[in-house]
MIDOSE-1310 file (N, C-alpha, C; in nm, 2 decimals, decimal comma, always signed):
residues 188
mvst	+0,08/-0,12/+0,00/+0,00/+0,00/+0,00/+0,09/+0,12/+0,00; +0,06/+0,22/-0,08/+0,13/+0,35/-0,09/+0,03/+0,46/-0,07; +0,07/+0,55/+0,02/-0,02/+0,67/+0,04/+0,07/+0,79/+0,03; +0,02/+0,90/-0,03/+0,10/+1,02/-0,04/+0,04/+1,14/+0,02
slsg	+0,12/+1,24/+0,04/+0,06/+1,37/+0,09/+0,13/+1,48/+0,01; +0,07/+1,60/+0,01/+0,12/+1,71/-0,07/+0,26/+1,76/-0,02; +0,30/+1,72/+0,10/+0,43/+1,76/+0,15/+0,55/+1,69/+0,08; +0,52/+1,59/+0,00/+0,63/+1,52/-0,06/+0,66/+1,39/+0,01
svtv	+0,59/+1,36/+0,12/+0,61/+1,24/+0,19/+0,53/+1,12/+0,13; +0,59/+1,01/+0,13/+0,52/+0,89/+0,08/+0,54/+0,78/+0,19; +0,43/+0,72/+0,23/+0,44/+0,61/+0,32/+0,42/+0,48/+0,25; +0,51/+0,39/+0,25/+0,50/+0,27/+0,18/+0,49/+0,16/+0,28
rapl	+0,39/+0,07/+0,27/+0,37/-0,04/+0,36/+0,40/-0,17/+0,27; +0,51/-0,23/+0,30/+0,55/-0,35/+0,23/+0,64/-0,43/+0,32; +0,66/-0,56/+0,29/+0,74/-0,64/+0,37/+0,89/-0,59/+0,37; +0,95/-0,58/+0,48/+1,09/-0,53/+0,49/+1,16/-0,64/+0,56
isdr	+1,27/-0,69/+0,50/+1,35/-0,79/+0,56/+1,48/-0,73/+0,60; +1,51/-0,73/+0,73/+1,63/-0,68/+0,78/+1,73/-0,80/+0,81; +1,84/-0,77/+0,87/+1,94/-0,87/+0,90/+1,88/-0,97/+1,00; +1,77/-0,94/+1,07/+1,70/-1,03/+1,16/+1,57/-1,09/+1,10
ttrg	+1,55/-1,06/+0,97/+1,44/-1,11/+0,89/+1,30/-1,07/+0,95; +1,30/-0,95/+1,02/+1,17/-0,89/+1,07/+1,11/-0,81/+0,96; +0,98/-0,80/+0,96/+0,91/-0,73/+0,86/+0,83/-0,61/+0,92; +0,81/-0,51/+0,85/+0,73/-0,40/+0,90/+0,73/-0,28/+0,80
pfra	+0,64/-0,19/+0,83/+0,63/-0,07/+0,74/+0,75/+0,02/+0,75; +0,78/+0,10/+0,65/+0,88/+0,20/+0,66/+0,83/+0,32/+0,59; +0,90/+0,43/+0,60/+0,86/+0,56/+0,55/+0,97/+0,60/+0,45; +0,93/+0,64/+0,33/+1,03/+0,69/+0,23/+0,99/+0,84/+0,21
tvvp	+1,09/+0,92/+0,19/+1,06/+1,06/+0,17/+1,10/+1,09/+0,02; +1,01/+1,14/-0,06/+1,04/+1,17/-0,20/+1,06/+1,32/-0,21; +1,17/+1,36/-0,26/+1,21/+1,50/-0,27/+1,20/+1,54/-0,41; +1,12/+1,65/-0,44/+1,12/+1,70/-0,58/+1,25/+1,75/-0,63
gael	+1,27/+1,74/-0,76/+1,39/+1,80/-0,82/+1,41/+1,75/-0,96; +1,48/+1,83/-1,04/+1,50/+1,79/-1,18/+1,64/+1,72/-1,19; +1,65/+1,63/-1,28/+1,78/+1,57/-1,31/+1,87/+1,67/-1,38; +1,99/+1,69/-1,34/+2,08/+1,78/-1,41/+2,18/+1,70/-1,50
qcte	+2,21/+1,76/-1,61/+2,31/+1,70/-1,70/+2,45/+1,74/-1,66; +2,53/+1,64/-1,63/+2,67/+1,67/-1,59/+2,75/+1,71/-1,71; +2,83/+1,82/-1,69/+2,92/+1,86/-1,79/+3,06/+1,79/-1,77; +3,08/+1,74/-1,64/+3,20/+1,67/-1,61/+3,16/+1,58/-1,49
trtd	+3,21/+1,45/-1,49/+3,19/+1,36/-1,38/+3,32/+1,31/-1,32; +3,34/+1,31/-1,19/+3,46/+1,26/-1,13/+3,42/+1,15/-1,03; +3,50/+1,04/-1,03/+3,47/+0,93/-0,95/+3,60/+0,89/-0,87; +3,70/+0,97/-0,88/+3,83/+0,94/-0,83/+3,86/+1,01/-0,69
tvad	+3,98/+1,00/-0,65/+4,03/+1,08/-0,53/+4,10/+1,20/-0,59; +4,06/+1,31/-0,53/+4,11/+1,44/-0,57/+4,19/+1,51/-0,46; +4,32/+1,53/-0,48/+4,40/+1,59/-0,37/+4,40/+1,74/-0,40; +4,42/+1,82/-0,29/+4,44/+1,97/-0,30/+4,31/+2,04/-0,33
glsv	+4,19/+1,98/-0,30/+4,06/+2,05/-0,32/+4,02/+2,06/-0,47; +3,91/+2,14/-0,49/+3,85/+2,14/-0,62/+3,77/+2,27/-0,63; +3,78/+2,33/-0,75/+3,71/+2,45/-0,78/+3,61/+2,42/-0,90; +3,49/+2,46/-0,88/+3,39/+2,44/-0,99/+3,36/+2,58/-1,04
degv	+3,41/+2,61/-1,16/+3,41/+2,74/-1,22/+3,29/+2,76/-1,31; +3,24/+2,65/-1,38/+3,14/+2,66/-1,47/+3,07/+2,53/-1,49; +2,95/+2,52/-1,55/+2,89/+2,40/-1,58/+2,84/+2,33/-1,46; +2,81/+2,19/-1,48/+2,76/+2,11/-1,37/+2,87/+2,00/-1,35
lcld	+2,94/+2,01/-1,23/+3,03/+1,91/-1,19/+2,96/+1,80/-1,11; +2,97/+1,68/-1,15/+2,91/+1,57/-1,07/+3,02/+1,49/-1,01; +3,01/+1,46/-0,88/+3,10/+1,38/-0,81/+3,02/+1,25/-0,77; +3,06/+1,14/-0,82/+2,99/+1,02/-0,80/+3,08/+0,92/-0,72
gadv	+3,07/+0,93/-0,58/+3,16/+0,85/-0,50/+3,30/+0,90/-0,49; +3,32/+1,02/-0,53/+3,46/+1,07/-0,53/+3,50/+1,11/-0,39; +3,63/+1,11/-0,36/+3,69/+1,15/-0,24/+3,77/+1,28/-0,26; +3,72/+1,39/-0,22/+3,79/+1,52/-0,24/+3,86/+1,56/-0,11
rgqv	+3,99/+1,58/-0,12/+4,07/+1,62/+0,00/+4,11/+1,76/-0,02; +4,05/+1,85/+0,06/+4,07/+1,99/+0,05/+3,94/+2,06/+0,02; +3,94/+2,19/+0,03/+3,82/+2,28/+0,01/+3,76/+2,26/-0,13; +3,63/+2,25/-0,13/+3,55/+2,26/-0,26/+3,49/+2,39/-0,27
tvae	+3,51/+2,46/-0,38/+3,45/+2,60/-0,40/+3,37/+2,59/-0,53; +3,25/+2,65/-0,52/+3,16/+2,65/-0,64/+3,14/+2,80/-0,67; +3,17/+2,84/-0,79/+3,17/+2,98/-0,84/+3,02/+3,02/-0,88; +3,01/+3,14/-0,90/+2,88/+3,20/-0,94/+2,84/+3,13/-1,08
gasl	+2,71/+3,09/-1,08/+2,65/+3,03/-1,20/+2,69/+2,88/-1,22; +2,78/+2,83/-1,15/+2,82/+2,68/-1,16/+2,73/+2,60/-1,07; +2,73/+2,47/-1,10/+2,66/+2,37/-1,02/+2,74/+2,25/-0,97; +2,71/+2,20/-0,85/+2,78/+2,09/-0,79/+2,67/+1,99/-0,75
vveg	+2,69/+1,86/-0,80/+2,60/+1,75/-0,76/+2,69/+1,64/-0,71; +2,67/+1,60/-0,58/+2,76/+1,50/-0,52/+2,67/+1,39/-0,47; +2,70/+1,27/-0,51/+2,63/+1,15/-0,47/+2,74/+1,05/-0,41; +2,72/+1,03/-0,28/+2,82/+0,95/-0,20/+2,95/+1,02/-0,19
gslr	+3,05/+0,94/-0,15/+3,18/+0,99/-0,14/+3,20/+1,09/-0,02; +3,31/+1,16/-0,03/+3,34/+1,25/+0,08/+3,41/+1,38/+0,03; +3,38/+1,49/+0,11/+3,45/+1,62/+0,09/+3,52/+1,64/+0,22; +3,65/+1,64/+0,21/+3,73/+1,65/+0,33/+3,81/+1,78/+0,33
ggls	+3,73/+1,89/+0,36/+3,79/+2,02/+0,37/+3,68/+2,12/+0,36; +3,56/+2,08/+0,36/+3,45/+2,17/+0,36/+3,40/+2,21/+0,22; +3,30/+2,30/+0,21/+3,24/+2,34/+0,09/+3,20/+2,49/+0,10; +3,23/+2,56/+0,00/+3,19/+2,70/-0,01/+3,13/+2,73/-0,15
aaga	+3,01/+2,78/-0,15/+2,94/+2,82/-0,27/+2,89/+2,96/-0,26; +2,92/+3,04/-0,36/+2,86/+3,18/-0,36/+2,81/+3,21/-0,49; +2,68/+3,22/-0,50/+2,61/+3,26/-0,63/+2,60/+3,14/-0,72; +2,62/+3,02/-0,67/+2,60/+2,90/-0,75/+2,46/+2,88/-0,81
rtvr	+2,45/+2,81/-0,91/+2,31/+2,77/-0,96/+2,25/+2,67/-0,87; +2,32/+2,55/-0,86/+2,27/+2,44/-0,78/+2,38/+2,38/-0,69; +2,35/+2,35/-0,57/+2,43/+2,27/-0,48/+2,35/+2,15/-0,43; +2,39/+2,03/-0,46/+2,31/+1,91/-0,42/+2,41/+1,81/-0,36
ltgt	+2,38/+1,77/-0,24/+2,46/+1,66/-0,17/+2,37/+1,55/-0,13; +2,40/+1,43/-0,18/+2,32/+1,31/-0,14/+2,41/+1,20/-0,09; +2,38/+1,16/+0,04/+2,46/+1,05/+0,10/+2,61/+1,08/+0,10; +2,65/+1,21/+0,13/+2,78/+1,25/+0,13/+2,84/+1,28/+0,27
evrg	+2,96/+1,25/+0,29/+3,03/+1,28/+0,42/+3,11/+1,41/+0,39; +3,08/+1,51/+0,47/+3,15/+1,64/+0,46/+3,22/+1,67/+0,59; +3,35/+1,68/+0,58/+3,43/+1,72/+0,70/+3,48/+1,87/+0,68; +3,43/+1,96/+0,76/+3,46/+2,10/+0,75/+3,34/+2,18/+0,73
avsv	+3,35/+2,31/+0,74/+3,24/+2,40/+0,73/+3,18/+2,40/+0,59; +3,04/+2,41/+0,59/+2,97/+2,43/+0,46/+2,90/+2,56/+0,46; +2,93/+2,64/+0,36/+2,86/+2,77/+0,34/+2,81/+2,78/+0,20; +2,67/+2,80/+0,19/+2,61/+2,81/+0,06/+2,53/+2,94/+0,07
tgtt	+2,57/+3,04/-0,02/+2,51/+3,17/-0,02/+2,47/+3,21/-0,16; +2,36/+3,27/-0,17/+2,32/+3,33/-0,30/+2,29/+3,23/-0,41; +2,26/+3,11/-0,38/+2,23/+3,01/-0,49/+2,10/+3,05/-0,56; +2,10/+3,03/-0,69/+1,98/+3,08/-0,77/+1,88/+2,98/-0,81
aevt	+1,90/+2,85/-0,79/+1,80/+2,75/-0,84/+1,78/+2,64/-0,73; +1,88/+2,58/-0,67/+1,85/+2,47/-0,58/+1,96/+2,45/-0,48; +1,92/+2,43/-0,35/+2,01/+2,38/-0,25/+1,94/+2,26/-0,19; +2,00/+2,14/-0,20/+1,95/+2,02/-0,14/+2,06/+1,94/-0,08
vlgs	+2,03/+1,90/+0,05/+2,13/+1,82/+0,12/+2,04/+1,70/+0,18; +2,07/+1,58/+0,13/+1,99/+1,46/+0,17/+2,08/+1,35/+0,22; +2,04/+1,30/+0,34/+2,10/+1,18/+0,39/+2,25/+1,19/+0,40; +2,30/+1,31/+0,44/+2,45/+1,33/+0,44/+2,49/+1,35/+0,59
vlsg	+2,62/+1,33/+0,61/+2,68/+1,35/+0,74/+2,78/+1,47/+0,73; +2,75/+1,57/+0,80/+2,83/+1,69/+0,80/+2,90/+1,71/+0,93; +3,03/+1,72/+0,94/+3,11/+1,74/+1,06/+3,16/+1,88/+1,05; +3,09/+1,98/+1,09/+3,12/+2,12/+1,09/+2,99/+2,20/+1,07
slvl	+3,01/+2,33/+1,08/+2,89/+2,42/+1,07/+2,83/+2,42/+0,93; +2,70/+2,44/+0,92/+2,63/+2,45/+0,79/+2,55/+2,58/+0,79; +2,59/+2,67/+0,70/+2,52/+2,80/+0,68/+2,46/+2,81/+0,54; +2,33/+2,84/+0,54/+2,26/+2,87/+0,42/+2,20/+3,01/+0,43
ngnt	+2,25/+3,09/+0,34/+2,21/+3,23/+0,35/+2,18/+3,29/+0,21; +2,06/+3,35/+0,20/+2,03/+3,43/+0,08/+2,01/+3,34/-0,05; +1,96/+3,22/-0,03/+1,94/+3,13/-0,14/+1,80/+3,13/-0,20; +1,79/+3,11/-0,32/+1,66/+3,10/-0,39/+1,64/+2,95/-0,43
qvsa	+1,53/+2,89/-0,39/+1,50/+2,75/-0,42/+1,39/+2,76/-0,53; +1,41/+2,71/-0,65/+1,31/+2,71/-0,75/+1,24/+2,57/-0,75; +1,11/+2,58/-0,72/+1,04/+2,45/-0,71/+1,04/+2,37/-0,84; +1,04/+2,24/-0,82/+1,03/+2,15/-0,94/+0,90/+2,17/-1,01
eswp	+0,90/+2,16/-1,15/+0,78/+2,18/-1,22/+0,67/+2,08/-1,18; +0,70/+1,96/-1,13/+0,61/+1,87/-1,09/+0,56/+1,88/-0,95; +0,60/+1,99/-0,88/+0,56/+2,01/-0,74/+0,41/+2,03/-0,72; +0,35/+1,94/-0,65/+0,20/+1,95/-0,63/+0,16/+2,03/-0,51
gdpq	+0,26/+2,07/-0,43/+0,23/+2,13/-0,30/+0,19/+2,28/-0,30; +0,23/+2,35/-0,19/+0,20/+2,49/-0,18/+0,25/+2,57/-0,30; +0,17/+2,65/-0,36/+0,21/+2,73/-0,48/+0,33/+2,82/-0,46; +0,36/+2,85/-0,33/+0,48/+2,93/-0,30/+0,60/+2,85/-0,32
gygp	+0,59/+2,72/-0,31/+0,71/+2,63/-0,33/+0,76/+2,59/-0,19; +0,89/+2,58/-0,19/+0,96/+2,54/-0,07/+1,10/+2,60/-0,07; +1,16/+2,60/+0,05/+1,30/+2,66/+0,06/+1,40/+2,55/+0,04; +1,53/+2,58/+0,08/+1,63/+2,48/+0,07/+1,59/+2,35/+0,14
vlag	+1,63/+2,24/+0,08/+1,59/+2,11/+0,13/+1,70/+2,05/+0,21; +1,67/+2,02/+0,34/+1,77/+1,96/+0,43/+1,69/+1,84/+0,49; +1,72/+1,72/+0,44/+1,64/+1,60/+0,48/+1,72/+1,48/+0,52; +1,70/+1,43/+0,64/+1,76/+1,31/+0,69/+1,91/+1,32/+0,71
nsvr	+1,96/+1,43/+0,75/+2,11/+1,45/+0,76/+2,15/+1,44/+0,91; +2,28/+1,42/+0,93/+2,34/+1,43/+1,06/+2,44/+1,55/+1,05; +2,41/+1,65/+1,13/+2,50/+1,77/+1,13/+2,57/+1,78/+1,27; +2,70/+1,76/+1,27/+2,78/+1,77/+1,39/+2,84/+1,91/+1,40
gsls	+2,76/+2,01/+1,43/+2,80/+2,15/+1,43/+2,67/+2,23/+1,43; +2,68/+2,36/+1,42/+2,57/+2,45/+1,41/+2,50/+2,45/+1,28; +2,38/+2,49/+1,28/+2,30/+2,50/+1,15/+2,23/+2,64/+1,15; +2,26/+2,72/+1,05/+2,21/+2,86/+1,05/+2,16/+2,89/+0,91
csgn	+2,03/+2,93/+0,90/+1,97/+2,97/+0,78/+1,90/+3,10/+0,79; +1,93/+3,19/+0,69/+1,87/+3,32/+0,69/+1,87/+3,38/+0,55; +1,76/+3,46/+0,53/+1,75/+3,53/+0,40/+1,72/+3,45/+0,28; +1,69/+3,32/+0,30/+1,65/+3,24/+0,18/+1,51/+3,27/+0,14
nlaa	+1,47/+3,24/+0,01/+1,34/+3,28/-0,03/+1,23/+3,22/+0,05; +1,25/+3,11/+0,11/+1,15/+3,04/+0,20/+1,24/+2,97/+0,30; +1,17/+2,93/+0,42/+1,24/+2,86/+0,52/+1,28/+2,72/+0,47; +1,39/+2,67/+0,52/+1,43/+2,53/+0,49/+1,32/+2,43/+0,52
tdfg	+1,32/+2,32/+0,45/+1,23/+2,21/+0,47/+1,30/+2,08/+0,48; +1,23/+1,99/+0,55/+1,29/+1,85/+0,56/+1,20/+1,75/+0,50; +1,08/+1,79/+0,45/+0,98/+1,70/+0,39/+0,95/+1,58/+0,48; +0,96/+1,60/+0,61/+0,93/+1,49/+0,70/+1,05/+1,40/+0,74
avnd	+1,16/+1,41/+0,68/+1,28/+1,33/+0,71/+1,37/+1,42/+0,81; +1,36/+1,39/+0,93/+1,42/+1,47/+1,04/+1,57/+1,47/+1,03; +1,63/+1,58/+1,06/+1,78/+1,60/+1,07/+1,82/+1,59/+1,21; +1,94/+1,53/+1,23/+2,00/+1,52/+1,37/+2,11/+1,62/+1,37
vtgs	+2,09/+1,73/+1,46/+2,18/+1,84/+1,47/+2,23/+1,85/+1,61; +2,36/+1,84/+1,63/+2,42/+1,85/+1,77/+2,45/+1,99/+1,82; +2,46/+2,08/+1,73/+2,49/+2,22/+1,76/+2,36/+2,31/+1,77; +2,38/+2,44/+1,77/+2,27/+2,53/+1,77/+2,20/+2,53/+1,63
vtgq	+2,07/+2,56/+1,63/+1,99/+2,57/+1,51/+1,92/+2,71/+1,51; +1,95/+2,79/+1,41/+1,90/+2,93/+1,42/+1,83/+2,97/+1,29; +1,75/+3,08/+1,29/+1,69/+3,14/+1,18/+1,59/+3,05/+1,11; +1,59/+3,05/+0,98/+1,49/+2,98/+0,90/+1,50/+2,83/+0,91
csel	+1,61/+2,78/+0,98/+1,62/+2,63/+1,00/+1,56/+2,59/+1,14; +1,52/+2,69/+1,22/+1,48/+2,66/+1,36/+1,36/+2,57/+1,37; +1,28/+2,56/+1,26/+1,16/+2,47/+1,26/+1,19/+2,33/+1,22; +1,31/+2,30/+1,17/+1,34/+2,17/+1,13/+1,35/+2,07/+1,24
């Protein structure tokens, strides 16, 4: 059985077999968003950090050692892997982290299309300031849309959100934050 709500949550009731072969319902969170076309994809270990100056850089399981910087108009899509030196984006088009380990501070400011952090582990502060989240075309929810998406993450540091077009949302997938939570993220 599948039931949906306009918030983007989906509850799926199906047999679930764990390591102890127990069964039970589980909850999946569906997050809206468009697929981006990568202009470059990296899957390797990158020493000395990385700068994304243009296009869409996709990191698929890559291990980046050093600071990652995303320039104005560029996009970064990270699936798995790790960023060991933090992340700084100013005026980027899109910043998307999925299942990523980040060691170091994360600062995303002035993003023009999307900020999404899903199921990631961040060891350091996370600051989202002045970002514009453009709702996916298929978004059936509130016509105003939604703010930066922070769903199902573990943040080992402070979380601060301010000046974004709308407050951050978790679409029902709670974040675990050990530091202070302020501004537009305070309702997460």
